[in-house]
C-alpha positions as a Markdown table, in Angstrom:
| # | Residue | x | y | z |
|---|---|---|---|---|
| 1 | Unk | 17.4 | 39.1 | -25.1 |
| 2 | Unk | 14.5 | 40.4 | -23.1 |
| 3 | Unk | 13.1 | 38.4 | -20.1 |
| 4 | Unk | 9.3 | 38.5 | -20.5 |
| 5 | Unk | 8.4 | 36.7 | -17.2 |
| 6 | Unk | 8.4 | 38.4 | -13.8 |
| 7 | Unk | 9.7 | 36.7 | -10.7 |
| 8 | Unk | 6.2 | 36.3 | -9.2 |
| 9 | Unk | 5.1 | 34.2 | -12.2 |
| 10 | Unk | 8.2 | 32.0 | -12.0 |
| 11 | Unk | 7.6 | 31.4 | -8.3 |
| 12 | Unk | 4.0 | 30.5 | -8.9 |
| 13 | Unk | 4.9 | 27.9 | -11.5 |
| 14 | Unk | 7.6 | 26.4 | -9.3 |
| 15 | Unk | 5.1 | 26.3 | -6.3 |
| 16 | Unk | 2.4 | 24.5 | -8.4 |
| 17 | Unk | 4.8 | 21.7 | -9.2 |
| 18 | Unk | 5.8 | 21.1 | -5.6 |
| 19 | Unk | 3.6 | 19.1 | -3.2 |
| 20 | Unk | 1.5 | 21.5 | -1.2 |
| 21 | Unk | 1.7 | 21.4 | 2.5 |
| 22 | Unk | -1.7 | 20.0 | 3.4 |
| 23 | Unk | -3.1 | 19.3 | 6.8 |
| 24 | Unk | -3.5 | 15.7 | 8.0 |
| 25 | Unk | -6.9 | 15.3 | 6.3 |
| 26 | Unk | -5.6 | 16.6 | 3.0 |
| 27 | Unk | -2.7 | 14.2 | 3.1 |
| 28 | Unk | -5.1 | 11.3 | 3.9 |
| 29 | Unk | -7.3 | 12.2 | 1.0 |
| 30 | Unk | -4.3 | 12.3 | -1.3 |
| 31 | Unk | -3.3 | 8.8 | 0.0 |
| 32 | Unk | -6.8 | 7.5 | -0.5 |
| 33 | Unk | -6.6 | 8.7 | -4.1 |
| 34 | Unk | -3.2 | 7.2 | -4.6 |
| 35 | Unk | -4.2 | 3.9 | -3.1 |
| 36 | Unk | -7.4 | 3.8 | -5.2 |
| 37 | Unk | -5.5 | 4.5 | -8.5 |
| 38 | Unk | -2.6 | 2.1 | -7.7 |
| 39 | Unk | -4.9 | -0.7 | -6.6 |
| 40 | Unk | -7.3 | -0.1 | -9.5 |
| 41 | Unk | -4.5 | -0.4 | -12.0 |
| 42 | Unk | -2.7 | -3.4 | -10.5 |
| 43 | Unk | -5.8 | -5.3 | -9.6 |
| 44 | Unk | -7.7 | -4.6 | -12.8 |
| 45 | Unk | -8.0 | -8.3 | -13.8 |
| 46 | Unk | -9.5 | -9.4 | -10.6 |
| 47 | Unk | -11.8 | -6.3 | -10.4 |
| 48 | Unk | -13.0 | -7.1 | -13.9 |
| 49 | Unk | -13.7 | -10.8 | -13.0 |
| 50 | Unk | -15.5 | -9.8 | -9.8 |
| 51 | Unk | -17.7 | -7.3 | -11.5 |
| 52 | Unk | -18.6 | -9.9 | -14.2 |
| 53 | Unk | -19.4 | -12.8 | -11.8 |
| 54 | Unk | -20.8 | -11.3 | -8.7 |
| 55 | Unk | -24.5 | -10.8 | -8.9 |
| 56 | Unk | -26.1 | -7.3 | -8.5 |
| 57 | Unk | -27.7 | -8.1 | -5.2 |
| 58 | Unk | -24.3 | -8.9 | -3.6 |
| 59 | Unk | -22.6 | -5.7 | -4.4 |
| 60 | Unk | -22.5 | -4.5 | -0.8 |
| 61 | Unk | -19.8 | -7.0 | 0.3 |
| 62 | Unk | -17.9 | -6.5 | -2.9 |
| 63 | Unk | -17.8 | -2.7 | -2.8 |
| 64 | Unk | -17.6 | -2.5 | 1.0 |
| 65 | Unk | -14.6 | -4.9 | 1.1 |
| 66 | Unk | -12.9 | -3.1 | -1.8 |
| 67 | Unk | -13.4 | 0.3 | -0.2 |
| 68 | Unk | -12.2 | -0.9 | 3.2 |
| 69 | Unk | -9.1 | -2.3 | 1.5 |
| 70 | Unk | -8.3 | 1.0 | -0.2 |
| 71 | Unk | -8.9 | 2.9 | 3.0 |
| 72 | Unk | -6.7 | 0.4 | 4.9 |
| 73 | Unk | -3.9 | 1.0 | 2.4 |
| 74 | Unk | -4.3 | 4.8 | 2.7 |
| 75 | Unk | -4.2 | 4.5 | 6.5 |
| 76 | Unk | -0.8 | 2.8 | 6.5 |
| 77 | Unk | 0.7 | 5.0 | 3.8 |
| 78 | Unk | 2.7 | 7.9 | 5.1 |
| 79 | Unk | 3.5 | 5.9 | 8.2 |
| 80 | Unk | 0.5 | 7.2 | 10.2 |
| 81 | Unk | 0.0 | 4.0 | 12.3 |
| 82 | Unk | 3.8 | 3.4 | 12.6 |
| 83 | Unk | 4.3 | 6.8 | 14.1 |
| 84 | Unk | 1.7 | 6.2 | 16.8 |
| 85 | Unk | 2.1 | 2.5 | 17.4 |
| 86 | Unk | 5.4 | 0.6 | 17.1 |
| 87 | Unk | 3.6 | -2.7 | 16.5 |
| 88 | Unk | 2.6 | -1.6 | 13.0 |
| 89 | Unk | 5.5 | -1.7 | 10.5 |
| 90 | Unk | 6.3 | 1.4 | 8.4 |
| 91 | Unk | 5.3 | 1.7 | 4.8 |
| 92 | Unk | 7.9 | -0.3 | 2.9 |
| 93 | Unk | 10.6 | 1.5 | 1.0 |
| 94 | Unk | 11.5 | 0.2 | -2.5 |
| 95 | Unk | 7.9 | -0.7 | -3.2 |
| 96 | Unk | 8.2 | 0.6 | -6.8 |
| 97 | Unk | 10.8 | -2.1 | -7.5 |
| 98 | Unk | 8.4 | -4.9 | -6.7 |
| 99 | Unk | 5.2 | -4.4 | -8.7 |
| 100 | Unk | 4.6 | -8.1 | -9.2 |
| 101 | Unk | 4.2 | -8.6 | -5.4 |
| 102 | Unk | 1.8 | -5.7 | -5.1 |
| 103 | Unk | -0.2 | -7.0 | -8.1 |
| 104 | Unk | -0.5 | -10.5 | -6.7 |
| 105 | Unk | -1.4 | -9.3 | -3.2 |
| 106 | Unk | -4.0 | -6.8 | -4.5 |
| 107 | Unk | -5.6 | -9.4 | -6.9 |
| 108 | Unk | -5.8 | -12.1 | -4.2 |
| 109 | Unk | -7.5 | -9.6 | -1.8 |
| 110 | Unk | -10.1 | -8.7 | -4.4 |
| 111 | Unk | -10.7 | -12.3 | -5.3 |
| 112 | Unk | -11.3 | -13.2 | -1.6 |
| 113 | Unk | -13.6 | -10.2 | -1.2 |
| 114 | Unk | -15.5 | -11.4 | -4.3 |
| 115 | Unk | -15.7 | -14.9 | -2.9 |
| 116 | Unk | -17.4 | -13.4 | 0.2 |
| 117 | Unk | -19.8 | -11.5 | -2.0 |
| 118 | Unk | -20.6 | -14.6 | -4.0 |
| 119 | Unk | -21.2 | -16.5 | -0.8 |
| 120 | Unk | -23.5 | -13.7 | 0.4 |
| 121 | Unk | -25.5 | -13.9 | -2.8 |
| 122 | Unk | -26.1 | -17.7 | -2.4 |
| 123 | Unk | -26.7 | -18.0 | 1.4 |
| 124 | Unk | -29.7 | -16.8 | 3.3 |
| 125 | Unk | -30.2 | -13.1 | 4.2 |
| 126 | Unk | -29.1 | -13.3 | 7.9 |
| 127 | Unk | -25.8 | -15.0 | 6.9 |
| 128 | Unk | -25.3 | -12.6 | 4.0 |
| 129 | Unk | -25.3 | -9.6 | 6.3 |
| 130 | Unk | -22.7 | -11.3 | 8.5 |
| 131 | Unk | -20.6 | -12.1 | 5.4 |
| 132 | Unk | -20.9 | -8.4 | 4.3 |
| 133 | Unk | -19.4 | -7.4 | 7.7 |
| 134 | Unk | -16.7 | -10.1 | 7.4 |
| 135 | Unk | -15.9 | -8.9 | 3.8 |
| 136 | Unk | -15.5 | -5.3 | 5.0 |
| 137 | Unk | -13.4 | -6.3 | 8.0 |
| 138 | Unk | -11.2 | -8.6 | 5.8 |
| 139 | Unk | -10.6 | -5.7 | 3.3 |
| 140 | Unk | -9.6 | -3.3 | 6.1 |
| 141 | Unk | -7.3 | -5.8 | 7.8 |
| 142 | Unk | -5.7 | -6.8 | 4.4 |
| 143 | Unk | -5.0 | -3.1 | 3.7 |
| 144 | Unk | -3.5 | -2.4 | 7.1 |
| 145 | Unk | -1.5 | -5.7 | 7.0 |
| 146 | Unk | 0.1 | -5.0 | 3.6 |
| 147 | Unk | 3.5 | -3.6 | 5.0 |
| 148 | Unk | 3.8 | -6.6 | 7.3 |
| 149 | Unk | 3.1 | -9.1 | 4.5 |
| 150 | Unk | 5.5 | -7.2 | 2.2 |
| 151 | Unk | 8.3 | -7.6 | 4.8 |
| 152 | Unk | 7.7 | -11.3 | 5.1 |
| 153 | Unk | 8.3 | -12.0 | 1.4 |
| 154 | Unk | 12.0 | -12.4 | 0.8 |
| 155 | Unk | 13.6 | -10.3 | -2.0 |
| 156 | Unk | 14.4 | -12.5 | -4.9 |
| 157 | Unk | 17.6 | -11.7 | -6.8 |
| 158 | Unk | 18.7 | -9.1 | -4.3 |
| 159 | Unk | 22.3 | -8.3 | -3.7 |
| 160 | Unk | 24.0 | -9.9 | -0.7 |
| 161 | Unk | 24.7 | -7.5 | 2.2 |
| 162 | Unk | 27.6 | -5.2 | 1.5 |
| 163 | Unk | 30.9 | -6.4 | 3.0 |
| 164 | Unk | 32.7 | -4.2 | 5.4 |
| 165 | Unk | 35.6 | -2.3 | 3.8 |
| 166 | Unk | 38.9 | -3.8 | 4.8 |
| 167 | Unk | 41.4 | -1.0 | 4.9 |
| 168 | Unk | 44.6 | -0.7 | 6.9 |
| 169 | Unk | 42.9 | 1.0 | 9.8 |
| 170 | Unk | 40.1 | -1.6 | 10.1 |
| 171 | Unk | 42.7 | -4.4 | 10.0 |
| 172 | Unk | 44.6 | -2.7 | 12.9 |
| 173 | Unk | 41.5 | -2.2 | 14.9 |
| 174 | Unk | 40.5 | -5.9 | 14.4 |
| 175 | Unk | 44.0 | -7.0 | 15.5 |
| 176 | Unk | 43.8 | -4.9 | 18.6 |
| 177 | Unk | 40.4 | -6.3 | 19.6 |
| 178 | Unk | 41.7 | -9.9 | 19.2 |
| 179 | Unk | 44.8 | -9.2 | 21.3 |
| 180 | Unk | 42.8 | -7.9 | 24.2 |
């Protein structure tokens, strides 16, 4: 049998499937896209409701808060803030196992941003500008606070912590510690 591909073509195919080494800006743009898609899919019901019920003249707080939330999520992804500041928790591992928590959190944030937008549509213009700023700030803080909120919610149905293996050597070491 004749091999019809050359090694350069095979290497190019393999390289295209791997994540390319981007600089910090490229990784941030990828994280913005990933956050936008993930949030758009999981929060689709609340996005649809907010687009249906928020008037056209109040789109700034809605779009601003939504964009700030997506940018906040993209900022905490890839542990950018955790690497620089220890006060920020790292991006949670095992996030794919808990899509219901993400969906509820994302939908609640969108509904709160939509409530700010509705209030901005009803109230006078000077208060509406303030509510726009509050909506954008709330979206950014909710995005950055997602890992902390995720850690606060207990895992339902999780396995208990693994017990230490009790072999002969561990039993002897325990007995020696007690006798001291």
